[in-house]
C-alpha positions in Angstrom: 82.8 97.7 102.4 82.4 100.1 99.5 84.4 100.2 96.3 85.4 103.7 95.1 85.8 104.8 91.5 88.6 107.3 90.9 89.7 109.3 87.8 92.7 108.2 85.8 94.8 111.1 87.0 94.6 109.7 90.5 97.4 107.4 89.5 99.8 110.3 89.4 98.7 111.4 92.8 99.4 107.9 94.2 103.0 108.1 93.0 103.4 111.7 94.4 102.0 110.7 97.8 104.2 107.6 97.9 107.4 109.6 97.3 106.4 112.4 99.6 105.5 110.0 102.4 108.7 108.1 101.9 110.7 111.2 102.5 108.8 111.9 105.7 110.4 108.8 107.3 113.1 107.7 104.8 115.3 105.8 107.2 112.4 103.9 108.8 110.6 103.0 105.5 113.8 102.1 103.7 115.0 100.1 106.7 111.8 98.2 106.9 111.9 97.4 103.2 115.5 96.2 103.4 114.6 94.2 106.5 111.8 92.5 104.5 114.2 91.8 101.6 116.7 90.3 104.0 114.1 88.1 105.6 112.9 86.9 102.2 116.5 86.1 101.2 117.2 84.2 104.4 113.9 82.3 104.0 114.8 81.3 100.4 118.0 79.6 101.7 116.1 77.1 103.7 116.4 73.7 102.0 113.3 72.3 100.2 110.8 74.8 101.4 112.8 78.0 101.3 111.4 79.4 98.0 107.8 78.6 99.1 108.3 80.4 102.4 110.0 83.4 100.7 107.0 83.8 98.4 104.4 83.1 101.1 105.5 86.0 103.3 105.0 88.5 100.4 101.3 89.4 101.3 102.1 89.8 105.0 105.1 91.9 104.3 103.1 94.0 101.8 100.6 94.7 104.6 103.3 95.5 107.0 104.8 98.1 104.7 101.4 99.5 104.1 100.9 99.8 107.9 104.3 101.5 108.1 103.2 104.0 105.4 100.0 104.7 107.4 102.2 105.5 110.5 104.4 107.8 108.4 101.3 109.7 107.2 100.5 110.4 110.8 104.0 111.7 111.5 104.9 108.6 113.5 108.1 106.6 113.2 107.2 103.0 112.2 109.0 100.4 114.3 110.3 97.1 113.0 107.5 95.2 114.7 105.0 96.7 112.3 106.2 94.3 109.6 104.3 91.5 111.4 101.1 93.5 111.8 99.3 90.9 109.8 99.8 88.4 112.6 98.9 90.8 115.5 95.2 91.2 114.5 94.0 87.9 116.0 94.3 84.3 115.2 91.6 84.2 112.6 93.1 87.0 110.5 96.6 85.7 111.0 95.4 82.3 109.6 93.7 84.0 106.7 96.9 85.9 105.9 98.8 82.6 105.9 96.3 81.1 103.5 96.7 84.2 101.3 100.5 83.8 101.4 100.4 80.2 100.3 97.9 81.0 97.5 100.4 83.6 96.3 103.3 81.2 96.5 101.3 78.6 94.5 100.4 81.1 91.8 104.0 82.2 91.4 105.3 78.7 91.3 102.7 77.8 88.7 104.1 80.6 86.5 107.6 79.3 87.0 106.4 75.8 86.0 104.5 77.1 82.9 107.1 79.3 81.3 109.6 76.5 80.5 106.9 74.7 78.6 106.7 77.5 76.0 110.3 78.9 76.1 113.7 77.3 76.2 116.3 79.9 76.8 119.5 79.2 78.7 120.0 81.3 81.8 123.4 83.1 81.9 124.9 86.5 82.1 125.7 86.5 78.4 122.1 85.5 77.5 120.4 88.1 79.7 120.0 90.5 76.7 119.3 87.9 74.1 115.9 88.0 72.2 115.1 84.6 73.7 115.6 85.7 77.2 113.7 88.9 76.7 110.8 86.8 75.3 110.9 84.7 78.5 110.9 87.8 80.7 107.9 89.3 78.7 106.0 86.0 79.1 106.7 86.0 82.9 105.4 89.6 83.1 102.2 88.8 81.1 101.5 85.7 83.3 102.2 87.6 86.5 99.9 90.5 85.7 96.7 88.7 86.6 98.4 87.5 89.8 99.4 91.0 90.7 95.8 92.2 90.1 94.3 89.5 92.3 96.8 90.1 95.2 97.2 93.9 94.9 94.7 94.7 97.6 94.1 91.3 99.1 96.4 91.6 102.1 94.8 94.9 103.2 91.3 93.6 102.7 92.1 90.6 104.9 93.7 92.6 107.6 91.7 95.8 107.7 88.3 94.6 106.6 88.3 91.0 107.7 87.5 89.7 104.2 88.2 86.0 103.6 91.2 85.2 101.3 89.2 84.1 98.3 86.8 87.1 98.5 89.7 89.4 98.9 91.2 88.2 95.6 87.8 88.8 93.9 87.4 92.3 95.4 91.0 93.2 94.5 90.5 92.2 90.9 87.1 94.0 90.7 88.5 97.4 92.0 91.6 97.1 89.8 89.4 96.6 86.7 86.9 99.3 87.7 89.8 101.8 88.2 92.0 100.4 85.4 92.7 103.9 84.1 94.2 105.1 87.4 96.3 101.9 87.7 97.6 102.2 84.2 98.6 105.8 84.8 100.1 104.7 88.1 102.3 102.2 86.4 103.3 104.5 83.5 104.2 107.3 86.0 106.4 104.9 88.0 108.1 103.8 84.8 108.8 107.5 84.0 110.2 108.0 87.6 112.5 105.0 87.2 113.6 106.2 83.8 114.5 109.6 85.3 116.4 108.0 88.1 118.3 105.9 85.6 119.2 109.1 83.6 120.4 110.8 86.8 122.6 107.8 87.8 124.0 107.8 84.2 124.9 111.5 84.4 126.5 111.1 87.8 128.6 108.2 86.5 129.6 110.4 83.5 130.7 113.2 85.8 132.7 110.8 87.9 134.1 109.1 84.8 133.9 105.8 86.7 131.9 102.7 85.6 132.6 101.2 89.0 130.9 104.2 90.6 127.8 103.7 88.4 127.6 100.0 89.3 127.9 100.9 93.0 125.0 103.4 92.7 122.6 101.2 90.7 121.7 98.6 93.4 121.1 101.0 96.3 119.2 103.3 94.0 117.0 100.4 92.7 116.3 99.3 96.3 115.3 102.9 97.3 113.0 103.2 94.3 111.4 99.8 95.2 110.9 101.1 98.8 109.2 104.2 97.5 107.0 102.1 95.2 106.0 99.9 98.2 105.1 103.1 100.1 102.8 104.3 97.3 100.8 101.0 97.4 99.0 102.1 100.6 97.4 105.1 98.8 96.0 102.9 96.0 94.2 101.0 98.6 93.1 104.0 100.6 91.4 105.6 97.6 90.0 102.5 96.1 88.0 101.4 99.1 86.0 103.0 101.8 88.5 104.5 104.3 87.1 103.1 107.5 86.7 99.3 108.1 83.8 98.0 110.1 83.9 99.0 113.8 85.8 96.6 116.0 87.4 94.8 113.1 90.9 96.2 113.7 93.0 96.7 116.8 93.6 100.3 117.9 96.4 101.9 116.0 96.0 99.8 112.8 93.0 101.5 111.3 93.6 103.1 107.9 
């Protein structure tokens, strides 16, 4: 497996490819993302272990959405079963993905446990925009950043390259740091896209002269943007690592 170094401007390309690929199969990719969100929501409702399960399925779902993106790039319609691609590559890799999932859940729960030790802000609708709550949100973002770096490419490395969970975290972090410029540009570009989408929604609400219409547009628009973002993740992996995994490591039809 070879790590690739890409120029910073590649971050913009990743965003463009993600959006363009999404619109090749918008119904399928949006539907798969909504299906994942519904599964996570239902899992979180299970008593005692629900939150852990909802977090643990994130790496597998990320891989499933990446596999769906790969199908869309080939002009194929990704079917719902592709969301469980992580568990169709053999028992060993399925077990490795489960380990990765519970490591991710542990990392997220650790953040949730740490934040209250340094911040004491009541959670309510009125306090959402308070300086205290904004400080808590900033702290969560800062603490989550290294977790995101570690797990960004880990699911794809486990599934497509047969890398062990711990090594996948290491390689993911290494390639993110080596291509830091591209990932920073990627993040800034997506922030600009989200800001533009917000402006468009605001203008539409102004034309309709209806706050209710604006509120009705915000959630679907946010979910669609999140689905486009998840589509762009595949291209960050494709360009950061050698395109072809070792021969025989992946079932036919799943090779990136």
